[in-house]
N, C-alpha and C positions, 0 to 999 in steps of 0.2 A: 572325836567326831565319827571315826569309823565304827565305834561301838554303837553310836546312835543310829547310823545308817543301817547297820546290820539288824538292829532292833526293829526299825521301821518295816523292813522287808520280811521279817519273820511273821508268821501267821498272827500271833497275838498283837504284835506291834502294828501290823497293818489294820487289824480289827479296831484297835484303839484310835488310830489315826482317822480311819473312815468314820468311826462312831462320833468322834469329836467334831469332825467336819459336818456330819449330818446334824448334830445338835446345834452347832453354831449357825449354820445356814437357817435352820428352823427358827432360832431366836431372832435372827435378822429378818425373817419373813413375818415376824410379829411386830418388831420394832420399827422397821422402815415404813410399812404402810401407815402406822399410827403417826409417825413423823410427817409423812406426805400429807395425810389428812389435815394435820395442824398447820402445815405450811401452805396448803391449798387455799386457806382462808385469807392468807396474806399475798397470794399470787407470787410466791417466792421464785427466784431464778433457779433454785435447787430442784424444782419439781421434775423437770425432764431428766436430769442426770440420775436422781434418786429412783425415778420410775424405771429407767433403763436398768439400773443395778438390781432393783427388786425383780424385774422380769427375768433378767439373766440368772439371778440366784434361784428363782422358781424352777427354771429348766436345769440349772446346775445341780440342784438337790436330788434330781433323779439318779445321778451317778453314785453318790455314797449310799443312797437308799437301796438302789439295785444291788450294789456290791454286798451290803449287809444282808439283804434278803436272800440272795442266791448263795452266798458263801457261808455265812455264819448263822442265819436264822434256822436252818433245818434242825440243828442240834438243840437249839433253844426251844423250838416248837415241840420237839419230842418231850423235853422236860416239862413244858407247860401242860401239854395234853395228858401227861401221865400223873400230874398232880391234882390237887383239889381245886385249882383255878383254871380248869380246862376251858371254861367260858371266856377266859382272857384271850385265848386264840380264836375260838369259834365265833365270837361276836366282835370283840374289840379290834383284834388284828385284822380281821377281814374288812371291817369298816375303815380302819386306818389305811390299809393298802389302797382301797378304791378312792377314798377322799384325797389321799396324797397325790394321785394322778391329776386331780383338779387344780392343785396349786399353781403349776406353771401356766395353765390356761387362764385362770383367773388373773394372775399377775400380768400376763401378756395383754389381756383385754383392758385391764385398768391402765397399763402403760400406754396402750394404743389410744385410749380416750384422752389421756393427758397430752400426748403428742399431737392429737387432732384438735386440741383446744377445748375439749369438753371436760374441763376440770371438775365442775360441779357434779356431772354424771359419774365421774370416776370414783368419787368418795365412797359410794356404796360398795363398789368392787374392792376398793382398798380395805374397807371395814370387813367385808366378807373374807378377804385373804387373811387378815390379822386374826379374826375369830377362828377360822378354819385351821390355820397353822397352830394357834394356841391349843385348840381342841385335839389336834393330832399329837401335839407334844404331851398333853395329859394322857391320851390313850397310850402313848409309848411308855409312860411311867407305869401305867396299870399292867401292860404286857410284861414289862421288866419285873414288876413285883410278882407276877405269876410264875416267872422263871426262878426268882429268888426264894419265894416263900410257898409256892404251890406244891 
């Protein structure tokens, strides 16, 4: 157990932990809205709790995203910009950074609509959240490939 704790607090261990948290929250921000949309047609009792979880995760994702960007991305950015896929940073990462800031706002608006009883109106916001989160995930894969193969 002590070995695991030491690994987590090492630079590489921390990076892995934060990266996996970032990825898992991103996947949840695709899956939960889709589930909410399907449950909204049935007027399920799960709508409010799931909406709260999605909104909370939207804000929570800023923590691992920020940690990755501030602590670990500068070295990766240098690799990408020096390689053949410099556009992966110049276009994709810049877009990903700005769109990522919209996730918590969109999730909060969608959850607010659910909590105020405007379930039908919330569906478009949930769909937007799922599509945007999935798009950001795809962009992340492109940026990563720029670091690996660029």
